[in-house]
PAZAPA-4460 file (N, C-alpha, C; in steps of 0.05 Angstrom, whole numbers, plus 32768, in hexadecimal, padded with zeros to 4 digits):
% residues 100
    n_x    n_y    n_z   ca_x   ca_y   ca_z    c_x    c_y    c_z   seq   type   mol
   802E   8200   7FBC   8025   81E3   7FB5   8028   81E4   7F94     1      M     A
   801E   81CC   7F8D   8015   81C8   7F63   7FF1   81C6   7F69     2      L     A
   7FEC   81CE   7F4E   7FCD   81D7   7F4F   7FC3   81BB   7F52     3      N     A
   7FD7   81A9   7F48   7FC7   8187   7F41   7FD3   8178   7F5B     4      Q     A
   7FBA   8160   7F5E   7FC1   8155   7F76   7FD3   8144   7F7E     5      T     A
   7FE2   8140   7F8A   7FFF   8129   7F9C   7FE8   8113   7FA9     6      I     A
   7FF2   8101   7F99   7FE6   80F5   7FAC   7FF8   80D7   7FAC     7      T     A
   7FF6   80C5   7FC9   8009   80BE   7FD8   7FF6   809B   7FD9     8      I     A
   8011   8091   7FD8   8002   806D   7FCF   801D   8063   7FD6     9      R     A
   8022   8042   7FDB   8031   802F   7FE8   8043   802C   7FCE    10      P     A
   8058   802C   7FCC   8070   8020   7FBB   8067   800D   7FB2    11      Y     A
   8065   8004   7FA0   805D   7FF4   7F78   8073   7FE7   7F6E    12      A     A
   8085   7FD5   7F70   8093   7FBD   7F5B   8092   7FD9   7F4D    13      Q     A
   8077   7FDB   7F2C   808B   7FE9   7F1C   8090   8006   7F1C    14      V     A
   8087   8010   7F31   8091   801B   7F44   80C0   8026   7F3D    15      D     A
   80C6   8016   7F3E   80E2   8013   7F3F   80EE   8026   7F27    16      W     A
   80EA   8024   7F19   80FD   803B   7EFD   80FB   8057   7F01    17      P     A
   80DF   805E   7F06   80D5   807C   7F11   80EF   8081   7F32    18      R     A
   80EC   8071   7F35   8100   806F   7F59   8115   8074   7F53    19      L     A
   8126   806B   7F43   8143   806A   7F34   8143   807D   7F2E    20      C     A
   8136   8083   7F19   813A   809B   7F0B   813A   80C1   7F1F    21      A     A
   8124   80BF   7F31   8116   80CD   7F3E   813A   80D4   7F53    22      I     A
   8142   80C5   7F62   8150   80B6   7F78   8174   80C7   7F65    23      H     A
   8174   80B5   7F5A   8187   80C8   7F43   8190   80E2   7F3F    24      D     A
   8180   80E8   7F48   817C   8109   7F2B   8183   811A   7F46    25      A     A
   8164   8110   7F5D   8172   811F   7F70   8180   8115   7F8A    26      A     A
   8190   8102   7F90   819E   80F8   7F99   81C5   8110   7F95    27      R     A
   81CA   8117   7F7D   81DD   8127   7F72   81D6   8144   7F79    28      L     A
   81BC   8150   7F77   81BD   8167   7F8B   81C2   815F   7FA6    29      D     A
   81BE   814F   7FB2   81BF   8150   7FD5   81D5   8148   7FD2    30      E     A
   81F5   813B   7FCD   8204   8141   7FC5   8224   8157   7FCA    31      L     A
   8210   8159   7FA7   822C   8178   7FA0   8231   818A   7FBA    32      R     A
   8221   8194   7FC9   822D   81A6   7FE3   823E   819E   7FF3    33      P     A
   8230   8184   7FF9   823E   8169   8013   825B   8162   8003    34      T     A
   8258   8150   8004   826A   8132   7FFD   8273   813A   7FE4    35      V     A
   8268   8147   7FCD   8260   8136   7FB5   8266   812B   7FA8    36      G     A
   8262   812F   7F8E   8252   811B   7F80   8263   80F8   7F75    37      E     A
   827E   80FC   7F78   8287   80E7   7F7E   8273   80CA   7F90    38      A     A
   826F   80D7   7FA9   8262   80C2   7FB9   824B   80C2   7FAE    39      A     A
   8245   80BE   7F93   8228   80C0   7F8A   8230   809A   7F7C    40      F     A
   820E   8090   7F86   8208   8067   7F81   81F4   8078   7F7C    41      L     A
   81E6   8068   7F64   81C9   805F   7F5D   81B8   8051   7F6C    42      P     A
   819F   805D   7F6A   8191   8049   7F7B   8192   802D   7F6C    43      L     A
   8192   8027   7F67   819A   800B   7F5C   81A2   7FFB   7F72    44      E     A
   81BB   800A   7F77   81DA   7FFE   7F8C   81D0   800C   7FA2    45      Q     A
   81CB   8022   7FAC   81BE   8032   7FCA   81B5   8019   7FCE    46      A     A
   8196   8017   7FC8   8179   800A   7FD8   8180   7FF2   7FE6    47      A     A
   8195   7FED   7FD2   819F   7FD5   7FE5   81B6   7FDA   7FFC    48      R     A
   81C2   7FDD   7FF7   81D4   7FE9   8003   81C6   7FFB   801D    49      N     A
   81BC   8008   8024   81B5   8017   8030   819E   8010   8043    50      E     A
   8183   8000   803A   816B   7FE9   8042   8159   8009   8034    51      G     A
   8157   800C   8021   8138   8026   8016   8120   8011   8020    52      L     A
   811A   7FF4   8018   8102   7FE5   8024   8108   7FD4   8040    53      F     A
   8111   7FDE   8049   8115   7FDB   8075   8100   7FEB   8078    54      D     A
   80F8   7FF3   8072   80DD   8009   8080   80C6   8005   8066    55      G     A
   80B6   8024   8075   8099   8018   8055   80A3   8030   8042    56      R     A
   809F   8026   8035   809B   8049   8009   808A   803B   8008    57      V     A
   8087   8058   7FFC   806F   806B   7FF8   8080   807F   7FE6    58      D     A
   8060   8082   7FCF   8072   808E   7FB6   8063   80A8   7FB1    59      V     A
   8066   80BF   7FB0   8055   80D3   7FA9   8057   80DA   7F8F    60      A     A
   802F   80D9   7F7F   802F   80DA   7F67   801D   80F3   7F5E    61      E     A
   8026   810A   7F3A   801D   811E   7F30   8014   8111   7F20    62      L     A
   7FFC   811B   7F1A   7FEF   8107   7EFD   7FFA   80F2   7EF6    63      D     A
   7FEE   80DD   7F13   7FF8   80C8   7F0D   801C   80B8   7EFA    64      G     A
   802C   80CC   7F0E   8042   80C3   7EFE   8050   80CA   7F1A    65      V     A
   806F   80BA   7F27   806E   80C0   7F3F   8085   80CD   7F32    66      V     A
   8088   80E7   7F5A   8091   80F6   7F46   80A1   80F8   7F62    67      E     A
   80A9   80E2   7F7B   80AD   80ED   7F9C   80AB   80D9   7FA8    68      G     A
   80B8   80CB   7FC0   80BA   80B3   7FC2   80C9   80B8   7FE0    69      F     A
   80B1   80A2   7FF5   80C4   80AD   801E   80C7   808E   8013    70      I     A
   80DC   8086   8030   80ED   8073   803C   80E2   8076   805C    71      A     A
   80D4   8064   8072   80D8   8073   8084   80CE   8050   8094    72      Y     A
   80CC   8056   80AE   80C5   8044   80C9   80B0   8056   80E4    73      T     A
   80B2   8044   80EF   809E   8054   80FE   80B5   8069   8118    74      D     A
   80CE   8062   8119   80DC   806F   8120   80EC   8092   810B    75      D     A
   80EF   8092   80F5   80FC   8098   80DE   80FD   809D   80C5    76      E     A
   8100   80B8   80B7   80FC   80AF   80A5   8114   80B2   808F    77      I     A
   811A   80A3   807C   8132   808F   807C   8138   8098   8057    78      T     A
   8126   80A1   8057   8129   80AC   8040   811A   80B4   8027    79      W     A
   8121   80CD   801F   80FF   80DF   800C   8114   80F0   7FF5    80      I     A
   8106   80EF   7FDA   8114   80F3   7FC4   80FC   80FE   7FB0    81      Y     A
   80FE   8117   7FAB   80EB   8121   7F95   80ED   8122   7F7A    82      V     A
   80F0   8130   7F66   80EA   811D   7F52   8102   8148   7F49    83      N     A
   811B   8153   7F40   811D   816C   7F45   810D   8182   7F39    84      P     A
   8107   817F   7F20   80FF   8190   7F15   80E2   819A   7F26    85      S     A
   80D3   818C   7F38   80C2   8197   7F3E   80C9   8191   7F68    86      L     A
   80E4   819D   7F67   80E5   81AA   7F87   80C6   81C4   7F8A    87      Y     A
   80D4   81C7   7FA7   80C7   81DC   7FAD   80A8   81D5   7FA1    88      R     A
   809B   81C3   7FA3   807C   81BD   7F97   806D   81B0   7FA4    89      R     A
   8078   81B1   7FC9   8067   81B0   7FD9   8061   8180   7FCE    90      G     A
   806C   816F   7FBE   8070   8155   7FB9   8080   8149   7FE8    91      I     A
   809B   8158   7FE0   80AC   8151   7FFA   80A0   8150   800D    92      G     A
   808E   8173   800D   8070   8177   802F   8065   8160   8030    93      R     A
   805A   8153   8015   8042   814A   8016   8042   8125   8021    94      A     A
   8067   811F   8019   8071   8105   802E   8077   8109   8037    95      L     A
   8083   811A   8045   808A   811C   8063   806C   8117   807A    96      V     A
   805B   812A   806F   8045   8132   8086   8037   810D   807E    97      R     A
   803D   8105   8063   802F   80E4   8060   8035   80D5   8079    98      H     A
   805C   80D3   8070   8066   80CF   8084   8061   80C5   80A7    99      A     A
   8064   80DE   80BA   8057   80DD   80D3   803F   80DB   80D2   100      L     A
***
């Protein structure tokens, strides 16, 4: 876990550029070992096509910077992405615990 405190709060419109940056970097990591990078869509497109805002969206901040986000409903987690430079540091775990 990071020494800094992870703060989770509701998404705000001002977070959009940061969500795009996180998603676009992390999504490539997700696709490479499965269907390949050719399936990549930037968040600008994917959010509309795949219902990012159909449920609740919350962000994880570290030192005041958004470093991850989660989207979920009462029934499922629909999206979760963390800044790739901070993988395995507890941000994703904190987001899942928050959503549950």
